[in-house]
DRENMIDREN-979628 format. One record per residue (C-alpha): residue in one letter; x, y, z. Coordinates in steps of 0.5 Angstrom, whole numbers, padded with zeros to 4 digits, always signed. Layout:
AXYZ...
END
This chain:
M+0026-0022+0035K+0025-0025+0027V+0021-0020+0023V+0018-0023+0015G+0017-0019+0010V+0011-0020+0006T+0007-0019-0001F+0003-0020-0008I+0005-0018-0014R+0004-0018-0022N+0005-0015-0028A+0010-0010-0024I+0013-0008-0031R+0007-0007-0036Y+0003-0002-0031D+0009+0001-0028Y+0009-0002-0020P+0015+0001-0016I+0015-0007-0014A+0023-0007-0014E+0025+0000-0009S+0019-0003-0004L+0023-0010-0004R+0030-0005-0003S+0025-0001+0003L+0024-0007+0006L+0029-0011+0006P+0034-0008+0012L+0028-0009+0017C+0027-0017+0015D+0030-0024+0017E+0026-0026+0010V+0022-0022+0005I+0017-0027+0002V+0014-0026-0004A+0007-0028-0008V+0009-0027-0016G+0002-0028-0020A+0003-0031-0026S+0005-0024-0031E+0005-0023-0038D+0011-0019-0037A+0019-0020-0034T+0016-0019-0026L+0018-0026-0024A+0025-0025-0027L+0024-0017-0025I+0024-0021-0017Q+0028-0026-0018N+0034-0022-0020L+0033-0017-0013A+0036-0021-0007P+0036-0028-0008D+0038-0029-0002K+0032-0026+0002I+0027-0026-0002R+0023-0033-0003I+0019-0034-0008I+0012-0037-0008E+0009-0038-0016T+0002-0037-0016V-0006-0036-0021W-0009-0030-0020D-0016-0033-0020D-0020-0027-0024S-0026-0029-0024L-0026-0026-0016R-0029-0019-0019E-0033-0016-0012G-0029-0012-0007G-0022-0013-0009R-0022-0019-0006V-0017-0023-0010L-0012-0019-0007A-0013-0020-0001V-0012-0029-0003E-0007-0026-0006T-0004-0023+0000D-0007-0030+0005K-0001-0034+0000A+0004-0030+0002L+0003-0030+0010A+0000-0037+0010A+0009-0039+0008V+0011-0035+0013P+0015-0040+0018P+0012-0042+0025D+0018-0038+0029A+0017-0031+0026D+0015-0025+0031W+0013-0020+0026I+0011-0020+0019F+0011-0014+0015Y+0007-0013+0009L+0008-0008+0004Q+0004-0007-0003G+0008-0007-0009D+0007+0002-0009E+0008+0004-0002V+0015+0005+0001L+0019+0006+0007H+0023+0012+0008E+0029+0011+0010D+0030+0015+0016N+0025+0012+0019Y+0028+0005+0021P+0031+0007+0028A+0023+0009+0030I+0021+0002+0026R+0026-0002+0029A+0025+0000+0035A+0017+0000+0036M+0017-0008+0034Q+0021-0009+0040Q+0017-0005+0044H+0012-0008+0044L+0014-0015+0043P+0013-0017+0049D+0006-0014+0050A+0001-0019+0048R-0005-0013+0047V-0001-0011+0041D-0004-0015+0034G-0001-0010+0029L+0003-0003+0028L-0001+0002+0025F+0003+0007+0020D+0002+0014+0018Y+0002+0015+0010H+0003+0020+0004H-0001+0019-0001F+0003+0021-0008Y-0001+0023-0014G+0000+0026-0022S+0007+0026-0019Y+0012+0026-0014D+0012+0033-0012Y+0004+0033-0010L+0000+0030-0004G-0007+0027-0005A-0011+0033+0000A-0018+0031+0000R-0020+0027+0006R-0022+0020+0003W-0014+0019+0002Y-0014+0014+0008R-0009+0017+0014H-0007+0011+0017E-0007+0003+0015I-0004-0004+0020R+0003-0005+0016V+0007-0008+0021V+0002-0014+0024R+0004-0021+0029A+0005-0028+0027G+0002-0034+0030R-0005-0031+0031G-0009-0033+0025I-0008-0026+0024Y-0011-0025+0015S-0012-0021+0009Y-0019-0017+0009R-0023-0015+0004D-0019-0012-0001A-0013-0013+0002Q-0012-0006+0005G-0013-0008+0013F-0012-0014+0017R-0017-0019+0022K-0016-0024+0027P-0021-0030+0027E-0027-0030+0028N-0028-0023+0024Q-0024-0018+0031K-0021-0012+0029L-0013-0012+0031N-0011-0008+0037V-0005-0003+0035K+0000+0001+0036A+0002+0008+0033V+0009+0008+0029Q+0011+0014+0028A+0013+0013+0022H+0010+0014+0015I+0009+0009+0009Y+0010+0014+0002H+0003+0011-0004Y+0006+0011-0010G+0000+0008-0014W-0003+0014-0017V+0004+0016-0019K+0006+0012-0026E+0007+0015-0033P+0001+0017-0036A+0000+0010-0040A+0001+0005-0035M-0003+0009-0031Q-0010+0009-0036G-0008+0001-0036K-0008+0000-0030Q-0015+0003-0028E-0018-0001-0034T-0015-0007-0031F-0015-0007-0024N-0023-0004-0024R-0024-0011-0026Y-0023-0015-0018W-0028-0009-0016H-0034-0009-0022D-0037-0013-0027D-0036-0012-0034A-0043-0007-0034W-0040-0002-0029T-0033-0002-0032E-0036+0000-0039A-0040+0005-0036N-0035+0009-0031I-0028+0007-0034V-0026+0013-0040K-0022+0009-0046A-0016+0012-0048D-0009+0012-0049A-0006+0016-0042F-0010+0017-0036D-0012+0025-0035Y-0009+0026-0028T-0013+0034-0027G-0018+0032-0026I-0017+0031-0018D-0020+0036-0013A-0015+0037-0008L-0007+0037-0007T-0002+0040-0004R+0006+0041-0005F+0010+0036-0001P+0014+0038+0003G+0020+0033+0004T+0024+0027+0001H+0023+0022-0002P+0026+0014+0000A+0034+0013-0003V+0031+0008-0007M+0027+0012-0011A+0032+0017-0013D+0032+0014-0020R+0025+0012-0021I+0024+0020-0020A+0029+0022-0024R+0027+0018-0030K+0021+0021-0029N+0018+0021-0038W+0012+0026-0037R+0010+0032-0034F+0004+0034-0028D+0003+0041-0024H-0002+0044-0020D-0005+0050-0017P-0006+0048-0010T-0009+0055-0009R-0015+0052-0013N-0017+0047-0010R-0024+0043-0011I-0025+0041-0003P-0032+0039-0002L-0037+0043+0004K-0038+0036+0008D-0030+0034+0008K-0029+0042+0011L-0034+0041+0016K-0031+0035+0019A-0024+0038+0019L-0028+0044+0023A-0030+0039+0027E-0024+0035+0028R-0021+0041+0029W-0025+0044+0034F-0028+0039+0038G-0023+0032+0037V-0028+0028+0034R-0025+0023+0029F-0029+0022+0022G-0028+0015+0017Y-0027+0008+0018K-0022+0005+0022N-0021-0002+0021Y-0017-0003+0028E-0017-0001+0035L-0012+0004+0037L-0008+0001+0044K-0007+0008+0049
END
């Protein structure tokens, strides 16, 4: 079984992405990892070059900054990495630059890839998510945080990145047939030094919206204000070992009182419907196989 990892990144240092930790968490599960490194205004390329040159293959790219709708440029960059996957690969393991794997989940992930490899129905594997916010102590608790996403896909089927690179599709815009894995993706996209988080907000929203929208909706500030969040819960578990140094270096403070969460009424009603009647709400970019 050959597993090839793929990801893309640009300006990782400037915007405080845990890309080094992400790649270190991915390497033990892969025979090779392909990184599409966009031309950056910082030392991102050197950072990736020095991580694991024996297993990481770098593709230098240039982002099309004119793509201003729906985060499309992120999918374009993902597809550049996907196109470089060798033809003898069995699985492609995709992580974004702010996503990290926990070493405790490695056995379950390896077992799932082995188990489902002979089953031609299976296009990919579906993971659960931990979305951290503000600090490494809190998880997003509102329904707007997506709960599942595909992060392993079958190689050789023409699978491509979909919309803003959160998910995947097969040729002719078909959803993937997937099996669930008992493993989490640790998403740290909303845990950054506040100045870096503010810079990311001002820059990355331009890949979804035009200048008029950005000017009207993104507050200009020196640092991001994390206190406007609606609902968080305390994280009771442990973080991936590769995150230990980054967590120890955290130089800002953020606290939240979960008893003061502001959960919209519609979210409460949906939660009750799921609990009582088994109804599932929300966008689902896959077909879950039984």
